[in-house]
C-alpha positions in Angstrom: 150.8 112.2 -258.3 150.2 109.1 -260.3 148.8 108.5 -263.8 145.1 107.7 -263.4 144.2 107.6 -267.1 146.5 106.8 -270.0 145.4 106.9 -273.7 147.9 106.4 -276.5 147.2 106.9 -280.2 143.6 106.1 -279.9 141.8 105.8 -283.2 138.2 105.1 -284.0 136.8 104.3 -287.4 133.1 104.0 -288.1 131.7 102.3 -291.2 129.2 104.3 -293.3 127.4 104.0 -296.6 130.0 106.4 -298.1 132.9 104.4 -296.7 134.9 104.5 -293.5 134.7 107.6 -291.3 137.7 108.3 -289.1 136.3 110.0 -286.0 139.4 110.0 -283.8 143.0 109.5 -285.0 146.1 109.0 -282.8 144.7 110.9 -279.9 146.8 110.6 -276.7 146.1 111.8 -273.2 147.4 111.3 -269.7 145.5 112.4 -266.6 146.9 112.5 -263.1 145.0 111.1 -260.1 142.7 113.9 -258.8 143.1 116.1 -261.9 140.2 117.9 -263.6 140.8 117.8 -267.4 138.6 119.5 -269.9 138.5 118.6 -273.6 137.4 121.2 -276.1 137.2 121.1 -279.9 134.9 121.9 -282.8 131.6 120.0 -283.3 132.1 116.5 -284.7 135.8 116.3 -283.8 135.4 113.0 -281.8 135.4 114.4 -278.2 132.3 112.4 -277.2 133.6 109.3 -279.1 136.8 109.4 -277.1 134.9 109.7 -273.8 132.8 106.7 -274.7 135.9 104.7 -275.6 137.4 105.7 -272.2 134.2 104.6 -270.5 134.3 101.2 -272.2 131.0 101.9 -274.0 132.6 101.5 -277.5 135.9 99.9 -278.5 138.8 101.7 -280.0 139.8 100.6 -283.5 143.4 100.8 -282.5 145.5 102.3 -279.8 145.4 101.8 -276.0 143.1 103.4 -273.5 142.9 102.6 -269.8 141.7 103.9 -266.4 144.0 102.5 -263.7 142.3 101.2 -260.6 143.8 102.3 -257.3 145.5 99.3 -255.5 143.8 100.3 -252.3 140.3 100.7 -253.7 137.7 98.8 -251.7 136.0 95.8 -253.4 133.0 96.8 -255.4 134.0 100.5 -255.9 133.2 101.4 -259.5 136.0 102.4 -261.7 134.0 105.2 -263.5 130.6 106.9 -263.8 129.4 108.8 -266.8 127.2 111.9 -266.9 125.7 112.6 -270.3 124.3 115.8 -271.8 120.9 114.2 -271.8 119.1 113.7 -268.6 119.8 110.0 -268.2 117.5 109.4 -265.2 114.6 107.0 -264.8 111.3 108.7 -265.2 109.5 106.2 -263.0 111.9 106.6 -260.1 111.9 109.4 -257.5 114.9 111.7 -257.1 116.0 109.6 -254.1 115.7 106.3 -256.0 117.5 107.7 -259.0 120.4 109.0 -256.9 120.6 105.7 -255.0 120.4 103.5 -258.2 124.1 102.8 -258.6 124.4 101.9 -255.0 121.5 99.6 -255.3 123.1 97.8 -258.3 126.2 97.4 -256.1 124.2 95.7 -253.4 124.5 98.5 -250.8 121.8 97.9 -248.2 118.7 100.1 -248.5 119.3 102.1 -245.3 122.9 102.9 -246.2 122.2 103.8 -249.8 119.4 106.1 -248.9 121.6 107.8 -246.3 124.3 108.4 -249.0 121.7 109.5 -251.5 120.2 112.0 -249.0 123.6 113.5 -248.4 124.2 114.1 -252.1 120.6 115.3 -252.7 121.3 117.9 -250.1 124.6 118.8 -251.6 123.0 119.6 -255.0 120.2 121.6 -253.4 117.4 119.1 -253.9 116.5 118.2 -250.4 112.9 119.4 -250.7 112.5 117.4 -253.9 113.7 113.9 -252.8 110.3 112.3 -253.3 109.5 114.1 -256.6 109.6 112.4 -260.0 111.6 113.7 -263.0 108.5 115.2 -264.7 108.1 117.5 -261.7 111.6 118.9 -262.1 113.2 121.6 -264.3 116.0 120.8 -266.7 118.6 122.1 -264.3 117.2 120.0 -261.4 117.2 116.9 -263.6 120.9 117.4 -264.4 121.6 117.9 -260.7 120.1 114.4 -260.1 122.4 113.0 -262.7 125.4 114.6 -261.2 124.4 113.6 -257.6 123.9 110.0 -258.8 127.4 109.9 -260.3 129.1 111.3 -257.2 127.0 109.1 -254.9 128.2 106.0 -256.6 131.7 107.0 -255.5 133.6 106.1 -258.7 137.3 106.5 -259.0 136.8 108.6 -262.2 134.0 110.8 -263.4 133.5 111.1 -267.2 131.3 114.0 -268.1 130.0 114.6 -271.6 128.8 118.2 -271.9 126.6 117.8 -268.9 125.5 121.4 -268.8 125.1 122.1 -272.5 121.3 121.8 -272.6 120.7 124.3 -269.8 119.9 128.0 -270.2 122.7 130.5 -269.5 121.6 131.4 -265.9 121.0 127.8 -264.8 124.3 126.8 -266.4 126.2 129.4 -264.4 124.6 128.2 -261.2 125.5 124.6 -262.0 129.1 125.5 -262.8 129.5 126.9 -259.4 127.7 124.0 -257.8 130.0 121.5 -259.7 133.1 123.4 -258.5 131.8 123.3 -254.9 130.9 119.6 -255.1 134.2 118.5 -256.8 136.2 120.5 -254.3 135.0 118.3 -251.4 136.8 115.1 -252.7 138.6 116.1 -255.9 137.9 113.1 -258.0 139.6 112.6 -261.3 137.4 114.1 -264.0 137.5 114.2 -267.7 135.0 116.8 -268.9 133.8 117.4 -272.5 132.6 120.9 -273.3 132.1 123.3 -276.3 132.6 126.2 -273.9 136.1 127.6 -273.5 135.0 129.7 -270.6 133.6 126.7 -268.9 136.7 124.6 -269.5 139.0 127.3 -268.0 136.7 127.9 -265.0 136.5 124.2 -264.1 139.7 122.6 -265.3 143.3 122.1 -264.2 144.1 121.6 -267.9 142.4 122.3 -271.2 143.1 119.8 -274.0 142.3 121.2 -277.5 141.4 118.7 -280.3 141.6 119.3 -284.0 138.7 119.1 -286.5 137.8 115.5 -287.5 139.6 113.3 -287.4 140.2 114.5 -283.9 143.7 114.4 -282.5 145.9 116.5 -280.2 146.3 120.2 -281.2 147.4 121.9 -277.9 147.3 121.6 -274.1 146.9 124.5 -271.7 147.6 124.5 -268.0 145.0 126.6 -266.1 147.1 128.6 -263.6 144.3 129.9 -261.4 144.2 128.8 -257.7 141.3 126.9 -256.2 138.7 127.1 -254.9 137.2 129.1 -257.7 133.9 130.8 -258.5 132.4 132.7 -261.3 134.1 135.9 -260.3 137.2 134.5 -261.9 135.6 134.9 -265.3 135.7 138.7 -264.9 139.4 139.0 -264.6 141.8 140.0 -267.4 143.9 136.9 -266.9 140.9 134.7 -267.5 140.0 136.6 -270.6 143.6 136.4 -271.9 143.7 132.6 -271.5 140.3 132.0 -273.0 141.2 134.2 -276.0 144.5 132.3 -276.5 142.6 129.0 -276.6 140.0 130.5 -279.0 142.7 131.7 -281.4 143.8 128.1 -281.9 140.3 126.6 -281.8 138.9 128.9 -284.5 141.3 127.4 -287.0 139.7 124.0 -286.4 136.2 125.4 -286.4 136.8 126.9 -289.9 138.1 123.6 -291.1 134.9 121.9 -289.9 132.7 124.5 -291.6 134.6 124.3 -294.9 134.4 120.6 -294.8 130.6 120.7 -294.4 130.3 123.3 -297.2 131.9 121.0 -299.8 
């Protein structure tokens, strides 16, 4: 396997009325081609900031961060797509048009982009809602549209920033299984931000733990469970042992964050 993502000592400093705020400091990460990596850490530790730097949405203050394009990638293939926590879909477009939007921006002919969109709409279970508008959909359905659009655009890398955090527990569980099933079909490289240790262990090949702000590397855990996976994995003793081990280290950073806010 080859390195698809490399980040070395990434630091991000934001100006504020009280002086400079160091959000991320000397954070490093390597991700193999086809690997699903989850990043967890306490609130405000810089997880989302790092993802935005990786996506090219904000610049790093210092350090290096790169997604390496495959030498055999066809012309026009996007390097990455981002799925945010918020439902970043167009309210004036139908489900079909939202899913096809990235393809339209790449100049894919209408017939072909609608064929691709229809395939992904079916994969996420929205076949009967292709002509609906976002206001007609539930929160879980809207997020399925976002995920379908990201996959339909066929990026080399998917960057996902807590895409299931706003969903209720039942919908979130369903979406976790759907995401596992969808990812299994082509195993794209994924960097996935989450607050949920259970979710990180269920989805990921590795779990990267960040410290309290300024966020940097604290620990890395290899997830040993074979694929394909489903929610039944979370009922096993081995799953509980790994998630508890991660929590033991994470809670130290959560306490630091809470103490910092109390000052």
